[in-house]
VOGU-3710 file (C-alpha; in Angstrom, 3 decimals, decimal comma):
1> xxxxxxxxxx> 101,290/110,570/73,176  103,655/110,910/70,935  101,261/113,418/68,809  100,585/115,473/72,235  102,266/118,684/72,475  104,778/119,429/75,044  101,979/121,688/76,954  99,542/118,790/76,668  101,949/116,515/78,180  102,457/118,504/81,354
11> xxxxxxxxxx> 98,304/118,590/81,589  98,100/114,920/81,061  98,328/113,601/84,408  95,861/116,393/85,849  93,942/114,834/83,047  93,812/111,461/83,516  92,219/112,515/87,292  89,852/114,873/86,265  88,126/111,996/83,597  88,479/109,205/86,560
21> xxxxxxxxxx> 85,695/111,300/88,119  83,585/111,684/85,287  80,272/109,358/85,234  81,194/106,063/82,563  78,082/104,366/80,451  78,772/101,124/78,335  76,379/100,014/75,211  77,122/97,895/72,591  80,768/97,815/73,378  81,277/101,058/73,229
31> xxxxxxxxxx> 82,371/102,549/76,801  81,708/106,551/76,406  83,202/108,848/79,215  81,355/112,434/79,768  84,380/115,273/79,488  81,846/117,817/80,072  77,943/118,560/78,970  78,628/117,719/75,547  81,663/116,193/75,426  82,482/112,409/75,016
41> xxxxxxxxxx> 85,458/110,355/74,432  85,072/106,690/73,497  86,301/103,561/73,684  85,651/101,379/70,401  86,238/97,538/72,015  83,569/94,980/71,092  85,465/92,536/72,765  86,305/94,163/75,428  89,642/95,627/74,538  90,769/98,474/72,577
51> xxxxxxxxxx> 93,599/97,121/70,251  93,559/100,044/67,407  95,045/103,906/67,960  91,527/104,936/66,062  89,477/102,771/68,776  89,492/105,679/71,299  87,655/108,775/69,592  86,813/112,255/71,259  84,723/115,268/70,399  86,630/117,906/71,203
61> xxxxxxxxxx> 88,253/120,223/68,627  91,759/119,733/69,460  90,782/115,912/68,360  92,702/113,467/67,281  95,857/115,370/68,978  93,927/116,065/72,280  94,765/114,909/75,810  91,491/113,169/76,352  92,231/110,265/74,034  95,736/110,172/75,634
71> xxxxxxxxxx> 93,995/110,332/79,206  91,121/107,568/78,672  94,184/105,604/77,144  96,203/105,735/80,332  93,215/105,187/82,394  91,932/102,066/81,270  93,263/99,178/82,792  96,200/97,204/81,062  94,639/94,351/79,003  96,113/90,706/79,574
81> xxxxxxxxxx> 98,041/89,618/75,923  95,433/89,255/73,620  97,688/86,897/70,992  97,237/84,236/73,238  94,105/81,926/71,864  91,118/81,122/73,979  90,254/77,785/75,724  87,882/76,685/73,289  89,836/76,811/70,332  92,997/74,582/71,930
91> xxxxxxxxxx> 93,633/71,337/70,488  92,024/68,159/72,761  96,144/66,751/73,623  97,976/68,191/74,826  95,675/70,575/76,887  96,833/74,128/77,193  95,898/76,759/80,246  93,252/78,314/79,698  93,342/81,742/79,849  94,148/82,563/83,475
101> xxxxxxxxxx> 96,556/80,361/82,742  98,809/81,625/79,702  101,111/84,201/81,295  104,112/82,065/82,768  106,046/84,845/84,049  103,042/86,485/85,862  100,932/83,427/87,501  97,744/84,518/88,702  98,586/81,621/91,566  100,627/84,512/93,766
111> xxxxxxxxxx> 97,953/85,212/96,339  100,290/88,393/98,332  100,712/90,498/95,171  99,768/93,654/95,394  96,081/94,007/93,571  95,255/96,935/91,485  91,664/97,955/91,293  90,085/99,208/87,785  90,298/103,015/87,769  87,485/104,916/89,925
121> xxxxxxxxxx> 84,561/106,890/88,532  81,989/109,318/90,882  79,300/107,461/89,513  78,281/103,688/89,111  78,387/102,616/85,818  76,607/99,913/83,797  79,652/98,161/83,162  83,602/98,306/83,730  85,650/100,327/80,983  87,412/98,248/78,583
131> xxxxxxxxxx> 90,860/97,114/78,727  93,514/98,885/76,547  96,117/97,276/74,450  97,275/100,008/72,858  100,573/100,976/71,862  101,271/104,034/73,583  104,314/106,409/73,316  106,775/108,344/75,185  109,353/111,618/73,998  111,979/109,294/73,164
141> xxxxxxxxxx> 114,609/108,888/75,704  118,753/109,464/75,218  121,263/107,200/73,451  122,455/104,765/76,205  125,130/105,789/78,399  128,170/103,950/79,779  128,147/102,506/83,551  130,055/104,437/85,855  130,049/101,066/87,955  132,335/98,226/87,155
151> xxxxxxxxxx> 130,416/95,896/85,413  131,721/93,087/87,957  128,977/94,477/90,776  126,240/94,069/87,744  124,765/90,491/86,731  124,992/89,438/83,247  121,523/87,371/84,416  118,775/87,652/85,587  118,271/86,752/88,993  117,681/82,823/89,661
161> xxxxxxxxxx> 115,486/83,340/92,440  112,935/85,294/90,488  113,435/82,897/87,049  110,540/80,320/86,324  113,035/77,681/86,964  110,667/74,584/86,648  109,330/75,821/83,543  110,621/74,612/79,858  112,796/77,427/77,922  110,855/78,115/74,529
171> xxxxxxxxxx> 114,320/78,539/72,158  118,364/78,752/72,911  118,586/80,538/70,391  120,642/84,185/70,808  118,781/87,236/70,675  117,614/88,225/67,913  118,287/92,135/66,520  114,341/93,366/67,296  114,460/91,192/71,035  118,004/93,566/71,631
181> xxxxxxxxxx> 115,762/96,442/70,403  113,286/95,837/72,632  115,461/94,753/75,540  117,061/98,194/74,543  113,960/100,464/74,632  112,810/98,348/77,754  115,781/99,414/79,686  115,397/103,074/78,551  112,035/103,237/79,580  113,189/101,590/83,280
191> xxxxxxxxxx> 115,492/104,307/84,074  113,416/106,734/83,197  110,303/105,656/85,814  113,912/104,894/87,993  114,473/108,573/88,085  111,700/110,111/88,101  110,396/107,791/91,356  106,622/106,978/91,638  105,938/111,058/92,763  107,367/111,481/89,102
201> xxxxxxxxxx> 106,120/108,571/86,916  103,254/109,930/85,488  101,249/109,160/82,872  103,214/109,953/80,165  106,767/108,015/81,743  103,993/104,917/82,193  102,811/104,969/78,281  106,941/104,490/77,423  107,116/101,911/79,404  103,735/100,253/78,546
211> xxxxxxxxxx> 104,791/101,016/74,743  108,252/99,247/75,409  106,781/96,521/76,671  104,215/95,966/74,114  107,429/96,285/71,761  108,811/93,250/74,000  105,743/90,914/73,501  105,758/91,147/69,540  109,414/90,099/70,019  108,832/87,257/72,167
221> xxxxxxxxxx> 110,240/89,228/75,761  107,485/87,739/77,454  109,271/87,707/80,876  110,694/90,748/81,082  107,383/92,212/79,476  105,223/90,662/82,570  107,639/92,883/84,633  107,202/96,166/82,885  103,552/95,349/83,506  103,827/94,962/86,775
231> xxxxxxxxxx> 106,048/97,686/87,337  103,207/99,654/86,030  100,238/98,406/87,848  102,746/99,015/91,370  102,983/102,606/89,891  99,134/103,448/89,386  98,370/101,947/92,792  100,860/104,002/94,551  100,095/106,639/92,611  96,397/106,284/93,588
241> xxxxxxxxxx> 97,248/105,314/97,411  95,776/101,826/97,178  95,148/100,325/100,468  96,612/96,695/98,760  100,184/98,878/97,485  103,264/97,770/98,410  106,540/99,568/97,852  108,487/96,449/98,028  106,457/94,429/95,972  107,097/97,712/93,457
251> xxxxxxxxxx> 110,511/97,764/93,958  110,983/94,315/93,367  109,255/94,372/89,980  111,233/97,048/88,604  114,437/95,281/89,899  113,614/91,938/87,873  112,700/94,365/84,914  116,213/96,045/85,091  117,617/93,254/85,665  116,154/91,320/82,677
261> xxxxxxxxxx> 116,548/94,489/80,688  120,524/94,777/81,648  120,898/90,830/80,980  119,324/90,840/77,826  121,692/93,274/76,511  124,682/92,382/77,091  126,738/89,404/75,696  125,403/86,145/77,363  125,362/82,029/76,079  122,238/81,216/74,580
271> xxxxxxxxxx> 120,671/79,613/77,680  121,115/82,084/79,473  119,593/84,547/77,156  116,258/82,485/76,699  116,166/82,322/80,942  116,023/85,738/80,606  113,273/86,131/77,850  110,516/83,556/79,556  107,854/81,843/78,426  105,126/83,049/76,835
281> xxxxxxxxxx> 102,803/79,989/77,973  102,806/77,193/79,901  103,839/73,650/78,090  101,367/70,948/79,064  102,627/67,522/78,482  100,768/63,897/79,196  100,537/63,276/82,575  98,954/59,376/82,659  96,448/58,525/84,910  96,450/60,217/88,627
291> xxxxxxxxxx> 95,065/59,201/92,298  95,701/62,664/94,132  94,617/63,420/97,558  93,111/66,884/98,509  95,625/69,142/100,333  94,630/72,660/101,198  92,320/75,215/98,951  93,569/79,198/99,424  92,307/82,478/97,666  93,805/83,967/95,033
301> xxxxxxxxxx> 94,396/87,735/94,261  96,558/89,428/91,899  97,877/92,876/90,490  96,074/92,121/87,138  92,360/92,213/88,310  92,200/87,930/88,574  91,041/86,472/91,335  89,446/82,368/92,539  91,448/79,934/93,965  94,184/77,173/93,876
311> xxxxxxxxxx> 93,543/74,033/95,053  96,945/72,032/95,897  96,758/68,119/96,053  99,470/65,429/96,508  100,172/61,712/94,742  101,269/58,904/96,193  104,895/60,003/95,920  104,653/63,217/97,580  104,371/65,457/94,314  102,452/68,448/94,568
321> xxxxxxxxxx> 99,849/69,406/92,200  97,778/72,278/91,435  94,096/72,743/90,530  93,288/76,493/89,815  89,923/78,240/89,165  91,385/81,709/88,372  89,780/84,471/86,069  89,136/87,828/85,981  87,539/89,497/89,009  87,737/90,947/92,314
331> xxxxxxxxxx> 87,721/90,261/96,056  84,401/88,364/96,214  85,537/86,206/93,568  88,131/85,080/95,671  86,017/84,470/98,601  83,229/82,449/96,641  85,291/80,213/94,279  86,067/77,928/96,383  81,859/77,030/96,641  82,261/76,320/92,991
341> xxxxxxxxxx> 83,195/73,044/91,044  86,252/71,602/89,763  86,904/72,550/86,077  87,643/68,937/85,893  86,183/66,351/83,881  82,441/65,683/85,215  83,321/65,366/88,784  80,701/67,596/91,254  83,644/68,114/93,698  83,617/71,686/95,246
351> xxxxxxxxxx> 87,542/73,102/95,697  86,395/73,033/99,224  85,396/69,460/98,828  88,557/68,523/97,013  90,888/69,876/99,864  89,285/66,875/102,155  88,763/64,779/99,793  90,439/62,892/96,252  90,752/62,360/92,747  90,850/60,071/90,097
361> xxxxxxxxxx> 92,343/61,722/86,919  92,825/59,934/83,773  94,115/61,139/80,351  95,971/63,773/82,934  97,688/66,565/81,097  100,022/68,617/83,915  102,524/71,230/83,452  106,086/71,336/84,575  105,587/72,958/87,679  102,482/70,766/88,202
371> xxxxxxxxxx> 99,516/72,506/87,484  96,764/70,165/85,918  94,603/71,204/82,821  91,089/70,758/81,539  90,956/69,838/78,201  88,238/67,212/76,670  89,921/64,381/76,803  90,860/64,861/80,710  88,391/62,553/82,837  87,955/63,166/86,402
381> xxxxxxxxxx> 85,734/61,344/89,569  86,208/61,836/93,105  88,040/59,559/95,539  88,262/58,869/98,679  90,999/61,340/100,917  93,655/61,304/103,462  94,472/62,794/106,845  97,344/64,588/107,441  98,314/62,464/110,055  97,947/59,605/107,572
391> xxxxxxxxxx> 100,370/58,712/104,057  100,488/59,964/101,682  100,188/63,492/102,904  102,247/62,954/106,765  104,999/62,819/104,803  105,384/66,284/103,628  105,464/66,799/107,701  108,201/64,253/108,497  111,087/66,381/106,357  113,186/68,444/108,551
401> xxxxxxxxxx> 112,536/72,454/108,646  115,888/73,183/107,556  115,706/71,130/104,873  112,360/72,580/103,834  113,534/76,294/104,036  116,601/75,450/102,040  114,568/74,052/99,650  112,067/76,805/99,332  115,254/79,500/99,115  116,608/77,228/96,311
411> xxxxxxxxxx> 113,296/77,683/94,233  113,377/81,300/94,413  111,128/81,474/97,723  113,299/84,893/98,290  111,465/86,665/95,604  108,119/85,714/94,931  105,609/82,769/95,900  106,301/79,598/93,577  103,653/77,799/91,596  105,751/74,292/92,225
421> xxxxxxxxxx> 104,707/74,514/95,938  108,446/74,795/96,663  108,035/77,678/99,181  105,463/76,025/101,199  106,373/74,877/104,426  104,481/71,623/106,526  105,191/72,811/110,406  104,650/70,840/113,193  104,088/73,761/115,990  102,619/75,062/119,506
431> xxxxxxxxxx> 101,322/78,213/119,964  102,655/80,387/122,446  101,259/84,074/122,072  101,518/87,040/119,787  103,939/89,508/118,766  102,681/93,200/118,120  103,825/94,778/114,943  103,522/98,113/113,164  101,462/95,906/110,199  99,544/93,879/111,679
441> xxxxxxxxxx> 99,747/91,224/115,258  101,083/88,021/114,199  101,526/84,532/116,363  104,339/83,262/117,459  104,752/79,590/117,574  107,364/77,085/118,855  108,424/74,472/116,165  111,748/72,417/116,273  113,006/74,895/119,150  113,019/78,062/116,760
451> xxxxxxxxxx> 109,978/80,467/117,600  108,516/81,364/113,909  106,231/84,222/113,802  103,187/83,044/111,549  101,302/85,823/109,503  98,444/86,444/108,024  98,735/85,454/104,281  96,550/88,376/102,911  95,046/91,397/104,851  91,660/91,992/102,525
461> xxxxxxxxxx> 89,521/92,514/105,416  87,396/90,288/102,770  89,449/87,374/103,281  88,795/85,419/106,444  93,148/85,252/107,165  93,512/88,227/109,871  90,419/87,292/111,420  91,374/83,339/111,875  94,946/84,534/113,054  93,178/86,420/115,705
471> xxxxxxxxxx> 91,393/83,854/117,023  94,133/81,423/116,928  95,708/83,805/119,447  93,388/83,442/122,007  94,323/79,989/122,503  98,238/79,431/123,272  99,095/76,086/124,223  97,329/75,009/121,087  99,178/72,219/119,302  98,324/72,768/115,569
481> xxxxxxxxxx> 99,613/70,751/111,911  99,728/73,635/109,723  100,708/74,223/105,944  102,715/78,088/106,036  104,672/80,225/102,777  108,153/80,994/103,575  108,620/84,560/104,336  111,833/85,285/104,005  113,558/87,546/106,858  116,198/87,773/109,736
491> xxxxxxxxxx> 114,109/85,809/111,928  112,034/82,292/111,340  108,658/83,417/109,568  106,274/81,772/108,132  102,504/82,999/106,125  99,629/80,638/107,555  97,914/79,282/104,885  95,897/75,898/106,855  95,833/74,647/110,017  94,773/70,636/111,228
501> xxxxxxxxxx> 93,021/71,712/114,792  90,952/69,246/116,789  87,874/69,867/115,393  89,634/69,423/111,494  91,155/70,946/108,597  90,858/74,681/107,927  91,787/76,890/105,076  92,348/79,873/107,082  91,766/82,064/103,706  88,060/80,439/103,086
511> xxxxxxxxxx> 87,120/78,859/106,428  85,898/81,094/109,186  87,168/79,468/112,314  84,154/79,601/115,524  85,022/79,373/119,212  83,768/75,981/119,440  86,849/74,905/116,454  89,446/76,310/118,880  90,499/74,197/122,138  90,267/75,695/125,366
521> xxxxxxxxxx> 93,301/77,803/126,741  95,838/75,435/128,272  98,724/76,268/130,386  101,992/76,373/128,760  105,014/74,104/129,964  107,893/76,192/131,261  110,857/75,958/129,032  113,664/74,181/129,072  117,007/75,507/130,661  119,649/76,042/128,028
531> xxxxxxxxxx> 121,600/78,229/125,711  119,193/80,590/123,529  120,758/80,746/119,807  120,776/84,384/118,774  119,339/85,364/115,736  121,372/86,719/113,535  120,551/90,371/113,257  122,489/92,561/110,302  121,204/96,104/109,465  120,049/95,285/105,904
541> xxxxxxxxxx> 117,121/97,513/106,819  119,019/100,756/105,572  120,120/99,117/102,111  116,055/98,670/101,959  115,412/102,136/102,602  117,381/103,203/100,694  116,646/101,661/97,927  112,787/101,768/98,298  113,285/105,987/98,859  114,737/105,612/95,634
551> xxxxxxxxxx> 111,665/103,415/93,965  109,397/106,837/95,560  111,174/109,614/95,007  113,556/109,046/92,548  116,828/110,099/92,376  116,431/112,873/94,381  115,768/110,844/97,494  119,458/110,766/97,663  120,942/113,859/95,865  119,774/115,894/99,680
561> xxxxxxxxxx> 121,547/113,500/101,430  124,820/113,835/99,299  127,837/114,959/100,472  128,804/118,634/99,365  131,986/118,742/96,645  133,802/121,690/95,562  132,972/123,633/92,790  135,213/123,022/89,635  135,119/123,565/85,880  136,159/120,201/84,795
571> xxxxxxxxxx> 134,133/118,164/82,416  133,423/115,773/84,905  133,100/115,387/88,708  132,937/112,598/90,822  132,162/113,284/94,699  134,799/112,078/97,506  134,592/108,835/99,116  132,553/109,651/102,610  131,380/108,513/105,716  127,541/108,873/106,237
581> xxxxxxxxxx> 125,610/107,491/109,259  124,434/105,010/106,963  128,016/103,788/105,559  129,170/103,572/109,233  126,536/101,707/110,804  126,938/98,949/108,110  130,478/98,920/108,356  130,868/98,496/112,301  128,055/95,555/110,894  130,867/94,147/109,119
591> xxxxxxxxxx> 128,923/94,529/105,777  131,675/96,429/104,049  130,383/95,587/100,662  127,131/97,031/101,177  128,878/100,011/102,530  130,620/100,766/99,446  127,299/100,166/97,291  125,409/102,614/99,201  128,267/104,984/98,633  128,176/104,299/94,690
601> xxxxxxxxxx> 124,106/104,912/94,385  124,829/108,211/96,913  127,732/109,321/93,992  125,361/108,470/91,547  122,745/110,443/92,511  124,312/113,574/92,722  127,405/112,776/89,848  126,856/115,203/87,080  129,086/116,553/84,383  130,142/119,569/83,041
611> xxxxxxxxxx> 130,787/120,648/79,498  133,507/122,760/78,235  131,945/125,929/79,671  131,835/124,255/83,247  127,763/124,250/82,995  126,195/121,111/84,341  124,597/118,835/81,545  121,944/115,887/82,317  122,250/113,426/85,102  123,545/109,889/83,995
621> xxxxxxxxxx> 120,588/108,389/84,403  122,339/104,541/83,262  124,568/104,768/85,925  122,508/105,306/88,496  119,819/102,785/87,503  123,623/100,024/87,646  123,759/101,536/91,241  120,389/101,053/91,988  120,251/97,591/90,641  123,374/96,409/92,141
631> xxxxxxxxxx> 122,383/97,592/95,456  119,281/95,708/94,953  120,550/92,250/94,029  123,289/92,382/96,494  120,003/92,624/99,054  118,491/89,675/97,445  120,904/87,662/98,432  122,445/88,777/101,543  118,279/88,502/102,735  118,493/85,124/101,327
641> xxxxxxxxx> 121,576/84,019/103,688  120,121/85,569/106,803  116,871/84,098/106,200  118,658/80,809/105,868  120,407/80,934/109,152  117,377/81,968/111,121  116,062/78,966/109,678  118,685/76,985/111,450  118,435/74,711/114,953
//
């Protein structure tokens, strides 16, 4: 894209939309897109991935500096890290993860992550278009500016809640010059995206961020590179108005990218920088012989185009292990993968079977987060399982709920689902009714004296979560033993994954409950009189709304609400301190720090410098990004504290 003229760059977004509607054919590793009746764009991808610039060819007169080649590169789905070896090339011991387990910074076992579909076409194609691993480019950003915020308001490292806490660090050495340059490139690309917002982050800005992510991969910065890829996927989903897109998830990805890039640009200890760099591949170590008991199976859909299932198992000591079957695919694979045989040893158990049975493994290989490897030397055989009311599984439900929530929050559940299972909650609850919410109905349940809202773990219509939740809502008074995933909120909230009913155990993402599975409605007992503990409430939604508005509309989302300032011809002007309805409400609630951060964010959005002639100069994008990042970090920490307080009995 660097070869495009400014005029063609302005036309790039329209060209992408036009090319997405054109017919696509594929033959012998060549994907051909018809620009018109006589002109075609060809993507040469023998292995399904475009890895060279000259592999994208166009037959128009302006090629190779034409907008069609750039549009085709922008339209192609983002490829996985092609530097990872295939599973068949792996040594026998210890067994490394298969290709779908390679990226520790963006594990495919995150069922709630937003999904991104391949680019749409107007006609059916013979095969999916190849993915693009090309480093694309965008206009070079200006030199970094000094932040207008005090450095004490910003992190010197990324939030510990989003770091892969259980993964071993690859190296504790200081950053190398290429890594420092890659971190700077990521920061500058992310700053431009934040300043423009979803509405302005078209193909050119996305290309700049992808190029920075590619450079970060080459410089061994897998964690910020994965955050950049998630950000681009979120931008594409938002601009395409995909049903699975969530602005909050895009904001989290962008905050992770900015936080890691910011921390890597600043001085720090080798261990701090190593945590920010992340780990490219999960390290597997010999695990000896294991006796495992099946717990439940959940479907997986990710924004990277992967799908499948993950089966959770427990050993005699209560440690959780996962058996994944995740590969490129969509909802159909997530729905059907439960009936596939477990990929370990010679066992014929399916994932559905393993969730209720047991497994004896010899020569096991295990990652630090409990993921079981499937190397050639691993042997496995089916064994008897255990009921949730029998040991060792029953011990999971003996831990007080407040302690489980504290463990989940300490393990990072406030930011994302954890592959270690630290965010899982084991609840004994009584269903009491239904709560109407904007995003859909949720179950109300009494658990340890708390009223917990149980939501669907995934709203995709091809999965059974929402349908099963609706059926359970017809049986108030039913006592259930459940596995759920903590959903950080200002009130007790969790996503329901599996339940034990009188008819047996059910994985709510795969098994579709029948009327006979749900016991008849029974009257609820009268609640015992006593003091009602109020749920802590704070108007953090104000900060969340403003930060997400910036993600959608960029800097201009706040400039229209900024206070008017008198005209001045000084070289630099600063908006005076004012009180807006938002900040007044935050201060009345005792959140003075939140009010100050919101004021700083508004001021940085409206702040413009002037040259010696009194003319406005370019806005300070670095200062605006720092103010937004500080606000997002405060919001994360405050939300975690409120969630912890809400679950205390």
